[in-house]
N, C-alpha and C positions, 0 to 999 in steps of 0.2 A: 219152445215150451216155457211157460212161466215157472220160475223157481218157487219151491215151497220152503219158507224160512220159519222155523219154529223157535220162538224166543221163550226160554224157560224163566220167565219173570212175571211180576204182577201186571196184568193187562192195563190197569189204570195208569201205570207209568209208561208202558211201551207203546200202546196203541196210538196215542196222540203223536208220538214221534215218527211212527211208521206210516201214518195216514197219507201223507203227501207222496209216498213212494209206492202206493198200491198198484200203479201201472206196471211196475217192474217185477213185482213178486207177490205171492200170496203169503202175507205175514200172519202167523198163528201165534198168539201170545197167551200162554198158559203158565201159571205158577205151580210147581210141584209141591210147594209148601204153603201152609197157612199159619198165621201168627195168633197166639193166645196170650193175653197178659198173665204174668205170674203174680197173682195178688196174694202175697203171703207176708209173714212177719219180717222178712228181709227188706221188703220195700218200706215197711213201717219204721224199721231201724234206720234205714237210709234217710227217711224224712227227718227223724230226730236229729241225726248228725248234720243234715243240711240246715235245719233251723238253728242249730247251735254254731254254725259257721266253721265246721270241722274241715271242709274241703277247700283247697286252693284252686282246683280246676275240676270242672265237670266236663266229661266228654260224651256227647250224644252221637251215636254211630249211624242213625238212620231215622226217617220219619216215623217208623213203627214204634221206636222208643218214645218219642214225644206223645204219640196217640195213646200208648199204654200208660205213661206217667200221668197224663191228664185224666184219663178214665179212672185210674186207681186213686188219685188224689181227690177227685170229685166224690168218689164213693166214701171217702173218709171225711168229706166236708172240709178239706184242707187245700183246695186248689189255690185260693187267694194267698194263703200263707206260703205255698210252694212258689208261686210267682214272685212274691216279695223276696224270698230267700234266694231264688235263682238270680234276681237282679243284683244281689249283693255278692255273688260268686261269679268267677270267670267261667263262662260256659262256652266250650268249643264244639261246634257242630261240623259234621262231615258232609260237604256237598251243598249246592244251592237248594236242592229240593228239601233237604232237612231244614235249612234256614227258613224257607217259605212256610213250612209246617210249624216251626217254632214261633214265628211272628203271628201266624194265623191263630194260635192258641194263647196269645198274649204273653209269651215268654221272651226274654231278652238274651240273645247270643252275643258274646263279646267278639268272636271271630269265627271264620269258616275255613276249615282245611279244604283245599281245592278238589281233592280226589278221594274216592272211597277205597283207599288202600292203607295198609299199615304203614308203609314207607312215608306216604304223604302226611299222615297224621303225626307220626313221631317227629318228622322234620319240622312240622308246623309248631308243635308244642315245645320242642327243644329250642326254639328261638326265644323263649321267655328267659329273662335274666336270672331267675333263681328257681331251684327245684323245691317241690313241696309234695303235698298229698293230692293225688289225682284219683278220681273215681270214674270207671268206665261203665256207662249205662248201655246195655247191649242185650243180645239174645243169649239163651242158655247154651248156644253152640258157637260162641265167639272164639276166634282163633287165639291160642295162647301166645302167638308170636308178638302180638301187640303188647302184652304184659311184659314179656321178656325184654323187648326193645326199650320200653319205657323205664323198667327197673335198671337196666344196664346203663341208662343215661342219668341215673340218680334220683328218679321219682319213686315215691312210696305209692304203690298202686293198689287200689281196691276195685273189685268188680261187683256190680249189681245186675243180675239177670232180671230184666223187667218184662220180657216176653219169651215164650217158648215156641219153637218151630215144630209144627206137626206135618206129617205127610198129607198132602191133598190128593186123595184117591178118588176124586169125583169123576163125573161123566166126561168132562172135557179132557182130563188126563188120559182116561181110557181110550178116547177117540184118537188122541195124538199118538199113543203107543201103538194102537191098531194101524194107523197110517204109516208109522215108522216101520213096523214089521212087514207091511205090504210094499215097502220101497217108495213110499210117496212123500218122503221128506228129503230135501236136498241139503239143508243147512240146519244145524242146531247151535243155539246161542245161549251161553251160560253166564249170567251176571255175577254170581258169587259162588264160593265153594259150597255153601249150604244148599243153593239151588242145584248145583251139580250133583252133590251127594244124594239129595232126595230123588232126583231123576234116576240116577244109576241104581239106587235101591229098588225102585219100582220096576225098572227095566230088567234087572237081574232076577227079581221075583218071578217075572214072566218067562224068561228064556235062559236064565243062567248066565254066569259071568263070561264064559268063553263065547257064547253066542252073542252076548251083548257087545263084546269087543269086535267080533266079526261084523256085526250089523253096523257099528259106528265107523268101520273102515270105509264104508260106501257113502259117508256123509261128511260134508265140510263142517268142522267144529270150530266155533269161535268162543273165546274166553275173555271176559272183561277184567283185566288186571293180572298181575304176576301170580298172586295167591291162587286165583281160580285156575290159571293155566297149570301151575304146579300140582294142584290137587288132581286135575284130570289126567295129567301125564303120569302121576303116581299110580293111578288106577290102571293105566295102560292105554289111554285114549290119545290119539295124535291130534294135537291142536294146530290148526292152520292159520288162524287169525287172532291177533291180540292188538287192540288199538293202543296208540302211544299214551293216551290219557284214559284212565279208568273211569269213564263216565258214559251214561246211556247215549248221550248225543254223539260222542266220538265213536261209540260202537256202531250206531246206525249209519254214520257217514262211511265207516269202513265197509259195512255190509253192502251199501249202495254202490260204492266204488268197485267192490269185488264182483257184484252182479253185473254191472255195466261193462266189466272187463277192461 
């Protein structure tokens, strides 16, 4: 019988990676969260500091950050000024997909951290010869660990939340949860702690925490990266699969290997 693999991440990211493996399993890609730009005075103040050259390093954590920044800068008629200011500042992006989005929108990245993990980013930034002022551009639910690790390495850290994560409680999520309750899901894949948290919130609302954990005992759970694994284990979920590299490509390769046995 074909396995049913539910990947709790954005379909536009995961569907192309899974397409060539459809003969092996039924891949269901649904995100339990949706992103909304936080278009407030904090972003305006960030632009003022950026234009003034106040930052030594900008850190962009994902493509959603770029999309939100561009949208909000356009709304202020400041997109070209932002592009010019970014070109004068060292911008570090996390992962090749974020780099592609950065280039697509006419922004220049100085370097790319290879993995979407705190450890990888901190190691990458700490290779720089001197410490200074770094700003993290991220969601409103970013892990505090990144801030702690950078500060302990001598950086002065600021955070700007450029987008907010909201629960995606649409029809596709309802259908996935229905299928899970019916025993029709063999594997659950969580890309980030935020995706894991949003999924567990919705599952717990349906069946309660105890029943959620019982239900997940019958499913093979995969986590992309140490932080995602630690979040799930902290909730009480047993994690069976974690790829060596925290990337979507590595995750899919591990899933295929596990399915093929």
